[in-house]
Backbone and ligand atoms as CSV (ligand in chain L), in Angstrom:
chain,resi,resn,atom,element,x,y,z
A,1,MET,N,N,90.210,129.527,75.783
A,1,MET,CA,C,90.339,130.890,74.935
A,1,MET,C,C,89.346,131.621,74.827
A,2,LYS,N,N,89.566,133.116,75.310
A,2,LYS,CA,C,88.487,134.001,75.172
A,2,LYS,C,C,88.631,134.869,74.524
A,3,PRO,N,N,87.826,135.907,73.892
A,3,PRO,CA,C,87.905,137.142,73.053
A,3,PRO,C,C,88.605,138.246,73.718
A,4,THR,N,N,89.350,138.772,72.889
A,4,THR,CA,C,90.093,139.898,73.523
A,4,THR,C,C,89.206,141.373,73.465
A,5,HIS,N,N,88.315,141.293,72.525
A,5,HIS,CA,C,87.352,142.439,72.784
A,5,HIS,C,C,86.372,142.171,71.280
A,6,ILE,N,N,85.201,142.963,71.298
A,6,ILE,CA,C,84.155,142.902,70.302
A,6,ILE,C,C,84.941,143.652,68.943
A,7,GLU,N,N,85.200,142.624,67.905
A,7,GLU,CA,C,86.029,142.975,66.928
A,7,GLU,C,C,85.050,144.200,65.945
A,8,HIS,N,N,83.773,143.488,65.854
A,8,HIS,CA,C,82.890,144.442,65.178
A,8,HIS,C,C,81.504,143.640,65.175
A,9,ILE,N,N,80.668,144.881,65.021
A,9,ILE,CA,C,79.177,144.282,64.769
A,9,ILE,C,C,78.649,144.701,63.529
A,10,GLY,N,N,78.036,143.510,62.814
A,10,GLY,CA,C,77.851,143.505,61.468
A,10,GLY,C,C,76.144,144.005,61.352
A,11,ILE,N,N,76.022,144.944,60.659
A,11,ILE,CA,C,74.561,145.690,60.421
A,11,ILE,C,C,74.062,145.454,59.036
A,12,ALA,N,N,73.010,144.677,58.847
A,12,ALA,CA,C,72.440,144.631,57.441
A,12,ALA,C,C,71.779,145.781,57.095
A,13,VAL,N,N,72.004,146.541,56.036
A,13,VAL,CA,C,71.104,147.643,55.672
A,13,VAL,C,C,71.042,147.541,53.931
A,14,LYS,N,N,69.840,148.390,53.599
A,14,LYS,CA,C,69.273,148.068,52.434
A,14,LYS,C,C,70.189,149.229,51.430
A,15,ASP,N,N,70.498,150.213,52.022
A,15,ASP,CA,C,71.173,151.448,51.313
A,15,ASP,C,C,72.389,151.692,51.887
A,16,LEU,N,N,73.416,151.175,51.464
A,16,LEU,CA,C,74.757,151.470,52.055
A,16,LEU,C,C,75.285,152.943,51.872
A,17,LYS,N,N,74.858,153.508,51.183
A,17,LYS,CA,C,75.289,155.172,51.205
A,17,LYS,C,C,74.503,155.894,52.119
A,18,ALA,N,N,73.232,155.570,52.243
A,18,ALA,CA,C,72.224,156.314,53.172
A,18,ALA,C,C,73.021,156.020,54.499
A,19,ALA,N,N,73.146,154.600,54.746
A,19,ALA,CA,C,73.646,154.082,56.029
A,19,ALA,C,C,74.737,155.037,56.420
A,20,ILE,N,N,76.091,154.916,55.523
A,20,ILE,CA,C,77.135,155.680,55.648
A,20,ILE,C,C,76.899,157.170,56.140
A,21,SER,N,N,75.899,157.672,55.420
A,21,SER,CA,C,75.641,159.075,55.801
A,21,SER,C,C,75.084,159.512,57.110
A,22,TYR,N,N,74.216,158.321,57.630
A,22,TYR,CA,C,73.871,158.197,58.789
A,22,TYR,C,C,74.857,158.318,60.045
A,23,TYR,N,N,75.929,157.343,60.008
A,23,TYR,CA,C,76.980,157.194,60.889
A,23,TYR,C,C,77.918,158.280,60.773
A,24,GLU,N,N,78.315,158.920,59.630
A,24,GLU,CA,C,79.180,159.974,59.569
A,24,GLU,C,C,78.436,161.209,60.082
A,25,ASN,N,N,77.273,161.728,59.584
A,25,ASN,CA,C,76.784,162.714,59.765
A,25,ASN,C,C,76.166,163.077,61.300
A,26,ILE,N,N,75.236,161.896,61.770
A,26,ILE,CA,C,74.743,161.996,62.933
A,26,ILE,C,C,75.502,161.293,64.015
A,27,LEU,N,N,76.342,160.464,63.877
A,27,LEU,CA,C,77.204,159.876,64.892
A,27,LEU,C,C,78.650,160.394,64.938
A,28,GLY,N,N,78.939,161.140,63.762
A,28,GLY,CA,C,80.215,161.887,63.622
A,28,GLY,C,C,81.437,160.884,63.592
A,29,LEU,N,N,81.304,159.512,63.112
A,29,LEU,CA,C,82.437,158.755,62.586
A,29,LEU,C,C,82.549,158.665,61.329
A,30,THR,N,N,83.886,158.181,61.062
A,30,THR,CA,C,84.407,158.368,59.635
A,30,THR,C,C,84.444,156.816,59.041
A,31,CYS,N,N,83.793,156.755,57.807
A,31,CYS,CA,C,83.788,155.670,57.060
A,31,CYS,C,C,85.568,155.467,56.574
A,32,TYR,N,N,86.342,154.426,56.802
A,32,TYR,CA,C,87.736,154.444,56.346
A,32,TYR,C,C,87.982,153.349,55.274
A,33,ALA,N,N,86.797,152.660,55.073
A,33,ALA,CA,C,87.021,151.620,54.012
A,33,ALA,C,C,85.554,150.968,53.589
A,34,ILE,N,N,85.539,150.860,52.130
A,34,ILE,CA,C,84.502,150.322,51.630
A,34,ILE,C,C,84.994,148.998,50.606
A,35,GLU,N,N,84.403,148.107,50.912
A,35,GLU,CA,C,85.020,146.797,50.443
A,35,GLU,C,C,83.822,145.753,50.037
A,36,GLU,N,N,84.149,145.248,48.881
A,36,GLU,CA,C,83.175,144.136,48.391
A,36,GLU,C,C,83.999,142.907,48.566
A,37,VAL,N,N,82.979,141.947,49.379
A,37,VAL,CA,C,83.520,140.746,49.450
A,37,VAL,C,C,82.626,139.856,48.568
A,38,THR,N,N,83.254,139.225,47.328
A,38,THR,CA,C,82.368,138.823,46.206
A,38,THR,C,C,81.780,137.523,46.659
A,39,ASP,N,N,82.694,136.604,47.388
A,39,ASP,CA,C,81.902,135.271,47.471
A,39,ASP,C,C,80.702,135.538,48.708
A,40,GLN,N,N,80.860,136.356,49.248
A,40,GLN,CA,C,79.456,136.814,50.195
A,40,GLN,C,C,78.451,137.438,49.660
A,41,ARG,N,N,78.846,138.091,48.418
A,41,ARG,CA,C,77.801,139.074,47.584
A,41,ARG,C,C,77.305,140.261,48.533
A,42,VAL,N,N,78.464,140.885,49.240
A,42,VAL,CA,C,78.068,141.895,49.880
A,42,VAL,C,C,79.174,142.968,49.764
A,43,LYS,N,N,78.674,144.238,49.986
A,43,LYS,CA,C,79.405,145.437,50.026
A,43,LYS,C,C,79.451,145.738,51.399
A,44,THR,N,N,80.519,146.029,51.829
A,44,THR,CA,C,80.761,146.408,53.379
A,44,THR,C,C,81.463,147.742,53.541
A,45,ALA,N,N,81.036,148.640,54.642
A,45,ALA,CA,C,81.510,149.906,54.851
A,45,ALA,C,C,82.081,149.762,56.429
A,46,PHE,N,N,83.264,150.454,56.865
A,46,PHE,CA,C,83.623,150.290,58.227
A,46,PHE,C,C,83.721,151.677,58.929
A,47,PHE,N,N,83.630,151.310,60.142
A,47,PHE,CA,C,83.830,152.614,61.019
A,47,PHE,C,C,84.449,152.289,62.295
A,48,ARG,N,N,85.477,153.039,62.823
A,48,ARG,CA,C,86.075,152.377,64.093
A,48,ARG,C,C,85.362,153.150,65.137
A,49,VAL,N,N,85.020,152.419,66.211
A,49,VAL,CA,C,84.551,153.068,67.407
A,49,VAL,C,C,85.444,152.462,68.492
A,50,GLY,N,N,86.435,153.160,69.111
A,50,GLY,CA,C,87.269,152.798,69.896
A,50,GLY,C,C,87.953,151.300,69.133
A,51,GLU,N,N,88.152,150.415,70.015
A,51,GLU,CA,C,88.865,149.133,69.441
A,51,GLU,C,C,87.771,148.406,68.451
A,52,THR,N,N,86.439,148.492,68.504
A,52,THR,CA,C,85.519,147.871,67.939
A,52,THR,C,C,85.166,148.593,66.699
A,53,LYS,N,N,84.491,147.962,65.522
A,53,LYS,CA,C,84.126,148.378,64.264
A,53,LYS,C,C,82.918,148.154,64.169
A,54,ILE,N,N,82.270,149.090,63.225
A,54,ILE,CA,C,80.710,149.009,62.921
A,54,ILE,C,C,81.096,148.565,61.325
A,55,GLU,N,N,80.329,147.484,60.956
A,55,GLU,CA,C,80.677,146.978,59.626
A,55,GLU,C,C,79.153,147.020,59.184
A,56,LEU,N,N,78.904,147.803,57.921
A,56,LEU,CA,C,77.642,147.817,57.326
A,56,LEU,C,C,77.541,146.938,56.008
A,57,LEU,N,N,76.636,146.216,55.972
A,57,LEU,CA,C,76.605,145.262,54.894
A,57,LEU,C,C,75.265,145.471,53.966
A,58,GLU,N,N,75.839,145.572,52.769
A,58,GLU,CA,C,74.652,145.836,51.684
A,58,GLU,C,C,74.902,144.473,50.766
A,59,ALA,N,N,73.608,143.909,50.571
A,59,ALA,CA,C,73.844,142.941,49.456
A,59,ALA,C,C,73.995,143.467,48.212
A,60,THR,N,N,74.779,142.597,47.436
A,60,THR,CA,C,74.976,142.984,46.034
A,60,THR,C,C,74.419,142.117,44.817
A,61,SER,N,N,73.634,141.107,45.570
A,61,SER,CA,C,72.706,140.442,44.540
A,61,SER,C,C,71.524,139.826,45.520
A,62,GLU,N,N,70.479,139.169,44.666
A,62,GLU,CA,C,69.236,138.919,45.449
A,62,GLU,C,C,69.596,137.538,46.276
A,63,ASP,N,N,70.574,136.864,45.875
A,63,ASP,CA,C,71.012,135.461,46.666
A,63,ASP,C,C,71.935,135.848,47.768
A,64,SER,N,N,72.398,136.880,48.106
A,64,SER,CA,C,73.167,137.317,49.205
A,64,SER,C,C,72.543,136.850,50.290
A,65,PRO,N,N,73.408,136.292,51.415
A,65,PRO,CA,C,73.058,136.143,52.515
A,65,PRO,C,C,72.390,137.337,53.158
A,66,ILE,N,N,72.687,138.463,53.056
A,66,ILE,CA,C,72.249,139.802,53.581
A,66,ILE,C,C,70.733,139.988,52.832
A,67,ALA,N,N,70.788,139.869,51.650
A,67,ALA,CA,C,69.559,139.947,51.111
A,67,ALA,C,C,68.400,139.148,51.590
A,68,LYS,N,N,68.760,137.867,51.958
A,68,LYS,CA,C,67.723,136.965,52.527
A,68,LYS,C,C,67.558,137.341,54.039
A,69,PHE,N,N,68.605,137.814,54.721
A,69,PHE,CA,C,68.393,138.097,56.036
A,69,PHE,C,C,67.385,139.428,56.230
A,70,ILE,N,N,67.672,140.165,55.324
A,70,ILE,CA,C,66.735,141.577,55.224
A,70,ILE,C,C,65.378,141.229,54.978
A,71,ASP,N,N,65.174,140.120,53.934
A,71,ASP,CA,C,63.782,139.728,53.564
A,71,ASP,C,C,63.126,138.931,54.637
A,72,LYS,N,N,63.755,138.249,55.424
A,72,LYS,CA,C,63.337,137.624,56.740
A,72,LYS,C,C,63.126,138.457,58.079
A,73,LYS,N,N,64.104,139.272,58.223
A,73,LYS,CA,C,63.999,140.122,59.655
A,73,LYS,C,C,63.968,141.614,59.327
A,74,GLY,N,N,64.239,142.098,58.181
A,74,GLY,CA,C,64.533,143.425,58.062
A,74,GLY,C,C,65.822,144.055,58.296
A,75,GLU,N,N,66.082,145.243,58.222
A,75,GLU,CA,C,67.369,145.930,58.512
A,75,GLU,C,C,67.489,145.774,60.039
A,76,GLY,N,N,68.950,145.484,60.188
A,76,GLY,CA,C,69.251,145.661,61.757
A,76,GLY,C,C,70.519,144.833,61.940
A,77,ILE,N,N,70.919,144.558,63.455
A,77,ILE,CA,C,72.065,143.845,63.721
A,77,ILE,C,C,71.899,142.407,62.959
A,78,HIS,N,N,73.021,142.226,62.415
A,78,HIS,CA,C,73.033,140.852,61.625
A,78,HIS,C,C,73.847,139.914,62.404
A,79,HIS,N,N,75.080,140.456,62.749
A,79,HIS,CA,C,76.294,139.441,63.579
A,79,HIS,C,C,77.057,140.145,64.615
A,80,ILE,N,N,77.679,139.575,65.548
A,80,ILE,CA,C,78.603,140.157,66.334
A,80,ILE,C,C,79.776,139.343,66.344
A,81,ALA,N,N,81.111,139.878,66.200
A,81,ALA,CA,C,82.236,139.223,65.848
A,81,ALA,C,C,82.844,139.340,66.878
A,82,PHE,N,N,83.585,138.376,67.611
A,82,PHE,CA,C,84.583,138.411,68.554
A,82,PHE,C,C,86.023,138.178,68.307
A,83,ALA,N,N,86.881,139.302,68.489
A,83,ALA,CA,C,88.190,138.986,68.279
A,83,ALA,C,C,88.954,137.832,69.100
A,84,MET,N,N,89.397,136.744,68.439
A,84,MET,CA,C,89.956,135.561,68.970
A,84,MET,C,C,91.498,135.664,68.651
A,85,PRO,N,N,92.212,135.140,69.547
A,85,PRO,CA,C,93.715,134.929,69.489
A,85,PRO,C,C,94.217,133.840,68.395
A,86,ASP,N,N,93.072,132.659,68.239
A,86,ASP,CA,C,93.243,131.948,67.274
A,86,ASP,C,C,91.970,131.337,66.835
A,87,VAL,N,N,91.583,131.676,65.599
A,87,VAL,CA,C,90.290,131.564,65.045
A,87,VAL,C,C,89.941,129.898,64.915
A,88,ASN,N,N,90.931,129.235,64.373
A,88,ASN,CA,C,90.696,127.653,64.016
A,88,ASN,C,C,90.741,126.943,65.504
A,89,GLU,N,N,91.475,127.199,66.388
A,89,GLU,CA,C,91.454,126.596,67.690
A,89,GLU,C,C,90.067,127.056,68.370
A,90,ALA,N,N,89.511,128.127,68.333
A,90,ALA,CA,C,88.289,128.660,68.791
A,90,ALA,C,C,87.038,128.042,68.252
A,91,LEU,N,N,87.111,127.643,66.944
A,91,LEU,CA,C,86.101,127.073,66.063
A,91,LEU,C,C,86.163,125.734,66.485
A,92,THR,N,N,87.286,124.876,66.601
A,92,THR,CA,C,87.464,123.531,67.095
A,92,THR,C,C,86.761,123.221,68.330
A,93,ASN,N,N,87.243,124.175,69.272
A,93,ASN,CA,C,86.910,124.172,70.731
A,93,ASN,C,C,85.293,124.354,70.774
A,94,ALA,N,N,84.654,125.110,69.949
A,94,ALA,CA,C,83.143,125.360,69.958
A,94,ALA,C,C,82.564,124.206,69.728
A,95,LYS,N,N,82.993,123.446,68.616
A,95,LYS,CA,C,82.564,122.260,68.100
A,95,LYS,C,C,82.619,120.868,68.955
A,96,GLU,N,N,83.658,120.985,69.620
A,96,GLU,CA,C,83.844,119.879,70.708
A,96,GLU,C,C,82.959,120.184,71.715
A,97,ASN,N,N,82.311,121.148,71.873
A,97,ASN,CA,C,81.442,121.583,72.932
A,97,ASN,C,C,80.073,121.554,72.468
A,98,GLY,N,N,79.895,121.120,70.929
A,98,GLY,CA,C,78.404,120.870,70.679
A,98,GLY,C,C,77.794,121.921,69.989
A,99,ILE,N,N,78.620,122.934,69.722
A,99,ILE,CA,C,78.056,124.001,68.935
A,99,ILE,C,C,77.968,123.821,67.493
A,100,GLN,N,N,77.077,124.096,66.777
A,100,GLN,CA,C,76.901,124.004,65.396
A,100,GLN,C,C,77.586,125.022,64.731
A,101,LEU,N,N,78.712,124.832,63.898
A,101,LEU,CA,C,79.247,125.606,63.217
A,101,LEU,C,C,78.805,125.742,61.765
A,102,ILE,N,N,78.993,127.107,61.186
A,102,ILE,CA,C,78.868,127.435,59.988
A,102,ILE,C,C,79.926,127.010,58.962
A,103,ASP,N,N,81.245,127.661,59.778
A,103,ASP,CA,C,82.454,127.303,58.866
A,103,ASP,C,C,83.118,126.315,59.900
A,104,GLU,N,N,83.671,125.198,59.367
A,104,GLU,CA,C,84.406,124.149,59.962
A,104,GLU,C,C,85.890,124.636,60.291
A,105,LYS,N,N,86.419,125.379,59.267
A,105,LYS,CA,C,87.702,125.847,59.208
A,105,LYS,C,C,87.684,127.383,58.860
A,106,PRO,N,N,88.458,128.179,59.485
A,106,PRO,CA,C,88.409,129.573,59.096
A,106,PRO,C,C,88.657,129.884,57.710
A,107,ARG,N,N,88.051,131.010,57.227
A,107,ARG,CA,C,88.100,131.389,55.944
A,107,ARG,C,C,88.320,132.993,55.759
A,108,LYS,N,N,88.935,133.384,54.487
A,108,LYS,CA,C,89.297,134.830,54.517
A,108,LYS,C,C,87.929,135.708,54.477
A,109,GLY,N,N,87.767,136.641,55.378
A,109,GLY,CA,C,86.821,137.739,55.376
A,109,GLY,C,C,87.406,138.998,54.919
A,110,ALA,N,N,86.433,140.212,55.124
A,110,ALA,CA,C,87.023,141.503,54.924
A,110,ALA,C,C,88.205,141.878,55.571
A,111,GLU,N,N,88.984,142.912,55.362
A,111,GLU,CA,C,90.356,143.349,55.759
A,111,GLU,C,C,91.194,142.210,56.159
A,112,ASN,N,N,91.050,141.088,55.121
A,112,ASN,CA,C,92.046,140.000,55.539
A,112,ASN,C,C,92.224,139.473,56.517
A,113,LEU,N,N,91.205,139.321,57.181
A,113,LEU,CA,C,91.085,138.645,58.549
A,113,LEU,C,C,90.584,137.124,58.295
A,114,GLN,N,N,91.074,136.435,59.174
A,114,GLN,CA,C,90.610,134.961,59.184
A,114,GLN,C,C,89.267,135.234,59.989
A,115,ILE,N,N,88.123,134.527,59.479
A,115,ILE,CA,C,86.722,134.621,60.143
A,115,ILE,C,C,86.307,133.005,60.029
A,116,GLY,N,N,85.366,132.983,61.103
A,116,GLY,CA,C,84.480,131.740,61.129
A,116,GLY,C,C,83.160,131.899,61.927
A,117,PHE,N,N,82.114,131.353,61.580
A,117,PHE,CA,C,80.858,131.627,61.958
A,117,PHE,C,C,80.121,130.240,62.815
A,118,LEU,N,N,79.679,130.858,63.771
A,118,LEU,CA,C,78.732,129.549,64.463
A,118,LEU,C,C,77.388,129.996,64.307
A,119,HIS,N,N,76.469,128.979,64.147
A,119,HIS,CA,C,75.196,129.048,63.810
A,119,HIS,C,C,74.196,129.577,64.853
A,120,PRO,N,N,73.392,130.432,64.789
A,120,PRO,CA,C,72.644,131.050,65.350
A,120,PRO,C,C,71.807,130.141,66.578
A,121,LYS,N,N,71.587,128.921,65.834
A,121,LYS,CA,C,70.663,127.987,66.539
A,121,LYS,C,C,71.313,127.399,67.747
A,122,SER,N,N,72.657,127.628,67.756
A,122,SER,CA,C,73.387,127.094,68.862
A,122,SER,C,C,73.837,128.283,69.847
A,123,THR,N,N,73.532,129.476,69.252
A,123,THR,CA,C,74.164,130.708,70.224
A,123,THR,C,C,73.173,131.649,70.436
A,124,PHE,N,N,71.911,130.995,70.800
A,124,PHE,CA,C,70.957,132.007,71.396
A,124,PHE,C,C,70.387,133.070,70.497
A,125,GLY,N,N,70.321,132.635,69.269
A,125,GLY,CA,C,69.838,133.716,68.149
A,125,GLY,C,C,70.684,134.586,67.774
A,126,VAL,N,N,72.146,134.675,68.154
A,126,VAL,CA,C,72.995,135.615,67.514
A,126,VAL,C,C,73.863,135.102,66.664
A,127,LEU,N,N,73.934,135.427,65.590
A,127,LEU,CA,C,74.879,134.861,64.324
A,127,LEU,C,C,76.212,135.355,64.996
A,128,THR,N,N,77.142,134.427,65.232
A,128,THR,CA,C,78.348,134.921,65.939
A,128,THR,C,C,79.582,134.420,65.038
A,129,GLU,N,N,80.349,135.439,65.096
A,129,GLU,CA,C,81.520,135.254,64.205
A,129,GLU,C,C,82.849,135.315,65.244
A,130,PHE,N,N,84.012,134.561,64.712
A,130,PHE,CA,C,85.254,134.563,65.456
A,130,PHE,C,C,86.178,135.058,64.253
A,131,CYS,N,N,86.823,136.184,64.730
A,131,CYS,CA,C,87.654,136.917,63.728
A,131,CYS,C,C,89.021,137.017,64.266
A,132,GLY,N,N,90.251,136.983,63.493
A,132,GLY,CA,C,91.461,137.053,63.910
A,132,GLY,C,C,92.365,137.330,62.811
A,133,LYS,N,N,93.716,137.666,63.031
A,133,LYS,CA,C,94.696,137.776,62.407
A,133,LYS,C,C,95.086,136.592,61.817
A,134,ASN,N,N,95.570,136.321,60.504
A,134,ASN,CA,C,96.211,135.254,60.065
A,134,ASN,C,C,97.373,134.530,60.776
A,135,LYS,N,N,97.265,133.416,61.005
A,135,LYS,CA,C,98.225,132.544,61.889
A,135,LYS,C,C,99.145,131.972,60.862
L,1,ZN,ZN,ZN,81.718,140.389,60.300
């Protein structure tokens, strides 16, 4: 199984409002959704660039994975999400091939998509997300 496209690029930011303004005013994109994902303790903002989206991520609490990421590495690219025809199968396949998973099973992410993360230790330093429609 291979990805159909890059679904989105996740970018960790300290100030969602300021970042939205940059993407709208300098890049000319339109923020079409702002969504809070409570179990991840993040607020997200989405922009479309062709088939791919930019997902800005702002921590809503200090123990948010995004807050920890910014503490360690600063603002910047947090993860890359590949659109997969079947997230469950893609995760199983990665695991069978010795890749360390963060999510053994798909869970619900923003925009009601099925998501699952691979550990950056197994993916050459890039936190990798598989992303797809509910099956
Ligand atoms: Zn994502």
